[in-house]
N, C-alpha and C positions, 0 to 999 in steps of 0.2 A: 350560408344563408339558410334559414329555417322557414319552411312554408307550412302553415297550419290554419285551421279554421278559427273563426272569431270566437272570443269569450267576452262576457259582459264587461270585465275589467279593462278591455282594450279600447273602450269608447273614447276616452279622453285623448289618447295618443292618435287614434284614428281620425278624430275630428280636428286635431292639430294639423295633421297632414292635409286634410280638406281645406283648412284655412290658409295653408301655405300654397296650395296648388291653385285655388280658385277664390276669387273675390265676388261679392254680390254684383250683379244679379246672377252670376254664373254658378255660384256655390249652392250646395244643399243647405237648408236650414238644419239646426240641431234636431228639431222635431222630425223632419223628413228623414234625416239620416238614422235616427233612432228607429223609425218605422221600418226602414229598409233592412237594417242589420238584425232586427228582431222578427222579421216576417218568416212565417213557416213555409212560404213559397219562394225562398231566396237562400242564397249561400254567400257568405263573406269569407274571403281568404286573406290571410295576413302574411306578409313577408317580414321576417325579423332577423336582425343581425346583432349579436352580442347583447341580447335582451332589449334592443331598441327597434321600434317599428320602422321599417324602411318603405313600406307601401301596403296597399290593400286593393281588393277588387270585390265588386258586388254584382251578382247575376240574379235575376228574378225570372220566374216562369209563370205561365198561365195557360189555361186551355182555351183554344180558339178554333171553332168549327171542328171539334173532335180531335184536334192535335195539340200537343203541348209545345209551345213556342217560348224560347228564352230570350231575354233582353239584358244586355250588359248595361247596368246602370252607371258604372264608373270603374276605371282602373286608374289608380293614383300612386305615384312613386315620389318619395321625398326628392326634392331637387338635387341634392348632393349624391343621390343614388341612381340617377338616370344614366342610361347606357351601360348598365351592368347586367342586363338580361332579366331583370326583375319583372318588368311589364310582360314579357313573353311567357315567363313561367306562371305568373298570376293568370294570364289569359288561358293557358292550358289547364290550370286548376279549375277555373270557373266553367270552362267547357266541360270538363269531367263531371262536375256537379250537375250541370244542366242535363248531360246524358243520363246520369243516374236518376234524375227526376223524370226521365222519359221524353225529354225534349227532342224533337225531330229537326229543329232549326234554331239558330241563334242570330240575333240582329242587334244593331246599335246605331246611335247617332254619334258623329265625331265632328268637332269644329273643322270647317273646311280649311282653316289656316293652320291646323295642327299637323304639319308634315310628318313629324316623328310618329305620331299615333297612326296616321294613315299608312305609313310604311309597315308598321307592326301588323296591322290588320291584313293588309294585302299579302305580306310574307307568310301569314298563317291561313291563307285560303279564303279570306273574306272577299266578296265581290260587291262592287258598287251597285246600289239599287235605286239611287236617285239623290236628290238634293232638296232640302227644305229651307227656304229663305227665312230670315229673321227668327230662326229657331232658338238660339241662345239669347239674343238681344237684338235690338234694332241694328240692322246691317251686319249681323253675325249669322252666317248660314251654317247649316249642318249637312254633312254628307251622310247618307244612309248606307250601311254595309250589312250584308247577311252571309250566312254560311249554313249549309246543311250539316246536320250532325248524324254520322253513321251509327247504326244500332250496335255494331260490334266493337266500337272503340270506347273504352272506359278508362 
C-alpha cells in the first residue's frame, strides 16, 4: 500500500469513494470537497494500491485563541479495503500533517453508530469529549473526540 499526499488528478477517484461511503445528506458536495482538498490550511492523504485509490483522509487546521487546532474532516476507505489497516495509517498521516502545521490538538465528529471508527479513534488515543444530537441528520447523533498532539512527535 502506498500512502501519499493528494494531487489534482486524484479528485475523480477521491469523490467516487465519497459517493460509495456516504449518501446525501451525509456526503460532502463536490464543491465542498473541492474546497477542502484545495485549502492551504488542510492536508489530504491518499492510500493507493496497484494504482487504484483505496482510501483518503482530510485534516484541516485553524488558529483559535492563539493556538492551532486541527479538525479531521473525514477518513474514508473503500468498502472492499476495510479492516486492512488503511484507516489507521491514514489517521497517523493526517496527525503528522497537523503537527507539522503547528497544531497542539486534533478533534473530530463521528457518527455515534459507527462502532468501527469509534474503535479506531479510541485505539489511537482519542478521548470522548461529548455528544451532539442531530449532527448528521435528524436522529443521527455525533460523538466528539479529541486528542492532544505532542510537539516532539512528527
